[in-house]
Every structure is written in C-alpha cells, then in structure tokens.
N, C-alpha and C positions, 0 to 999 in steps of 0.2 A: 504494499500499500504506499502510495506516494505521500510523504509527510508535507504539510502545507504550512504557510505562515498565516496565523490567525490574528485578525484585528477586530477588537471590539468597537462597536459604534453605537451611539445614541442620539445623534443629530446635533450634539453640542459642538461649539467651536473647537474645544480641546480635542474631541474625538475626530473631527475632520481633519485637523492638523496631524494627528496620529495616523490617520488613514493615508494621507499624502506621504508621510514618512514610511509607512509600511509598504506602500506600493513601490517605492524606490528600493527598499530593503529586499523585498521579494524579487525584484529584477536583478539586484546584485547577486543574490544567492541562487537565482534560477529556480525559484519555488513558486507553485501556484498560490494565490491569495484567497483565503476564506474570510469573507466579510460577515461577521456574526453580530446579531442584535438580540439581546435577551429581554423578553417581555412576558410577565406572568398573566397574559390576557385571559387564558383559560379559566383563571380563578375569578375574573370579574366580568367576563363577557355576559352581556344581557342585563347588567345592573346600571342604573342611572343613565341610560341611553335614550336618545330621542331622534327624530328625523334630522335635527340640526347637527348631531354629534356623531361622527363615525365611530365604529367600533374600535377597540384597542388593537385588535388583530390588523385592521386596515391601516391604522397609524404605524404599527410596527413594521408591516410590509413596505409602507412608504419610506420609512427611515432606511431600511436595509437596501431597497432598490435604488434610492437616491445615492446612497454611499457607494453602491456597486457601479453606478453610472459614472460617478466622479472618478472612481479608480480606473475604469476603462478609458475615460477621457485623458487621464494623466498618462497612462501607458496602454495603448490599444493592443499591444502584443502580449500583454500579461493575461494569463489564465485566471479568471475571477469567478468565484462561486459565492452566492449570497444566501444566507440562511437566517430565519428567525427561530429562536429556541424559546419554547414556552416554560421558562423557569426563571428563578432569580439570577442576578448577574453573576454572583460569586460561583454558584453551583454550575452555571452554564460554562463559564470561562475555565473553571478547574477541569470540567469534563473535556472541554476542547483541548486542554493541555495534555491529555492522554495521547492524542494523535498528531499534535502540532509539533513542528520543529521549533517554532518560536511563537510566543504570544505577545502582541503589541497592544498597548493600552494608552489612552490619553490620561493626563494627570487629574483632571476634574471632569465632572459631568453636570447634568441638570439638577440633580438632587437625589436624595436617598430613595424616594418612592418612584419618581418618573425617570430618573437617570440611570445609566448603565455604569458609568465610570466615575462614580464618586471617589474622592481620594481614599476613603476607608476601604472601598471595594478594591482598588488597586493595591493597597497595602496588603489585604487579605490574600489576594491572588498571588502577588509577588512572594509572599511567605510560604504558600502551600502548593504552588504549581509544580508539576513534575518535569516541566521543560523551562528553558530560559524565558523570563519575562522582561520586556522592555517597556519602560514607562516614558513616553515622549513628552519632555518638558524642557525648560530652559529658554535661552534667548534665541533670536532669529539666526545668528551666526552658527551656534551650536546645532540647531535642528537642520540647518541647510548644509552642514558638512563642510564648511569653508575652512576649517582649521587643519584639515588633512591629518588628523591624529586621533587615535584610539588610546584612552587611558585605562590602564589595568591596575587595580588595587591588589597587591599581593600580600596576603595575610599570613598568620603563623598560628596554627599549621595551615599550609596552603591548600586552596580548593582547586584541584587539578582541572576540574571541568571548566572553571572560569578562565583559567590560563588558555586552554585549548580554544575556548569560544573567542577570546580576545584576539588570538593569533588568526583565527578564521575571519574575523571581521576586518582586521588590518589587511589581510591578504585580498579579500574580495574588493576592498576599497582602494587597494594600492597605496596605502598611506603608512605613516609612522606609527609604531606602537610604543608608548611610553609606559614602562612598567615601574611602579613605585612601591617601595616597602617602607612604611613609617614604623619607627621603633621607639621604644621609651626606655630610659635608663632605670634599672631597679631602684627602689627607694633605699634598699640596703645592699651594698655590695658584699658578696660572699667569698671573694677571692682570698687566698692565703698564700703569701702575705697580701695585705690589702694593696690595691692598685692606686697609683697617683691619679689625680684628676685627668691629666692628658692621656695616661695609659689607659684608663677606663674608657674614655671617649673613643680612642683608637680600637680598643677591644670590641666594643659594642658595634662600632661601624663595620668592622671586618665580619663580625658574626651576621650582621644584617645583609651585607653584600654576598656572603656565602649562601645564606638562605635564599636570596633572590636568584642567584645563579642556578641553584639546585631546582628551584621551582620552575624556572623557565627552560631548563635544559632539554627536556623531551619534546616539548612543543616547538622550540626553536629549531631542533633538528628536523622536525616534520614539515616546517614551513621556512625553508632557507631563504625565500625571497623577501620575507618580512624584515625590515630594518627595525631594530629594537634599541631604545635608549633606556638604560637602567639607572634608577636613582634610589638612594636610601636617604631618609631624612629623619631626624629626631623630632618627634611631635605626635600629637593625637591623630590617629588615622582618619577619623571622620572629618576633622578640620583640614588636614592636608589634602585629601582627595577633593573635597568640595572646593577648596581654593584653586587647585590645579585643573578642575573640570571646566573652569572659565575658558580655557584654551584647548578644549577637546570637543570632538563630535560625538563621542559615546564614552561613558564611564562604565567599566565592567567590574562587578563585585561578586565574589562567591558567597553563597549562603548555605547553611545547613538545611538538609531536606526536612520539611515538616510533615508529620503524619497525623491522621485523625481528622475529625470534622472541624475542630477549632484550631488545631495546630499551635505552634509557639510564635510569639511575635518576632518580627525581624530584629536583628541586632542593631546596635546604635549606628554603626557605620552605614548600613544599608538604609535605615530609616532616615538618617540625616541627608543622605544623598538623594533619596526619593523626594524629600521636602525642599531641598535647597540648591541642588546642582544646577548649573547653567547649561546643561546639555542633557540629552536623553540618557537614561540609566538602565543598564542590563543587570538583572539579578539572576544569577546562574546557580541552580540548586546543586548541592554537593551530595552525591549518593553515598550511602554507607558502604 
C-alpha cells in the first residue's frame, strides 16, 4: 500500500497555509496527498436544521472539496485524494497516522467545536501519532523555505528516527542540515581530582561533540550528498532551538512514542517549539 502525506483541513487560514505547504512537501517526497477533514456530523445530522441551513455533511464536503481544488491548482501533477471522516479531529488524525508517511497540520483552527486544528488538537496528535507530525507555523520566510536550511535538535539519548527524517528532508530539499546539540554543565562536578573551570568546559564540549558525531554517523553515511553543519552549545535546549529556528525552514525534534488513549504530554523542548518556533516543526516519534 502506497503511504501518503496526510494534511488536515478545516477551512481556517492556518489550515489553508498548511495545505499549500503540504502540497509542496508531497511533491518533494513524490507522495500522493490525502486531504482530510474531520466532522462528527453523523452525531448531529437532523438537529437544528432548516431550509436556510445546509447540513453539517454538506458543509464538511464543501470544506474538503474546496481544499482539494486548491491543492490541485497549486500542483496539477500531484495525486490528490479528499475525504471527510465522521469522527472527532484527534481520533481521525491519529487513525490516519497509521497509514500516513507524514501528517501535516496547521497551528490553529476555528475553535474546539467547529474547528479541526485547534492548538490543543495539534499538540495531542503530535504527542501520540505513530508517524512524523509537521505543524506548519512561523513567519513567511520560514514557511516559504527561503533559508535553505533544515535544523535538527540532537538530544541525549538521541532519537534515531528524527535524525534519519532530518537527513531525508535536507536531501529532498537539496539544502544544508544544521545539527545542534545543546548541553548543560552538571550542577556538581564528579571528576576526581576536580577539574578546573577551563578543563571542565573543554571536557563537556568534547563529550557533546562526540555524542553529536555518534548520533549522525549512520544517517550521514546513508545520505552522503547532504552537507551537515555540526554545532554544540551550552544552554537550555528549548531556548537554543527556538532561537536558531528563526533561520531555518524546518525544525526536526525527536519525541518518545506515546501509547494509550490519553498518552503522555510532549516534553518541554517539543512543546516550546510548537508554540514559539518561527518555522514549521516536525515531531518525529521514537519507537521503542
């Protein structure tokens, strides 16, 4: 079965920006595009309707067909499939993640009842999806891809799936990959004998560089055409990545895979990036 790129739409401006971004991403990755709108109209059909008000099903079909037409207009050569799923947004998107290569969402929607892509929905999907989730947000330059750069946050322990995803993105875009590992000096040094301040700084910098090299080694060998710029920096990871995302077209972050209906919340780094990064953010699940 061919795995598609799935984009959620609800007719909001944020969702339509995400749709345009998803069209370009599907073309880069040579994937079909599945345009999905979630609407629980079956639960409400027949209530509070009159001749002046179209049914929820009709409205839902209008949203998804209009979005599909926009996608085909942006790229007539792209294979586009449109579907309305009669379910709540989170359930529909998580189910789509079982067969999708990537899920693409807008950062905000119309609202909790009428909208598909409210921020809380995007957070829930990013935390629990089984495939990478890209939330399209940020400034015009970041969304347009003008920086020619993918930014990868390399954590400790590293999420291998995120590294591979970032290399794939840099390769299909033909752009630079900036791999960043932010580290923090321990509150209490445990070396015996104790290290001097300059020695401690050098020691931690070398450890961080070694971790970064180890994390990138396999993916770099598999994608030799990708030019990588490696950086280690002392500081809180969430602040470092959000600051550097201002000069990137996509920020890639690994996240532990969440199980169960509710799942666990996203970590601080991913949560901060999804709320504040100036470019689209990819949350890549780490399989156990």
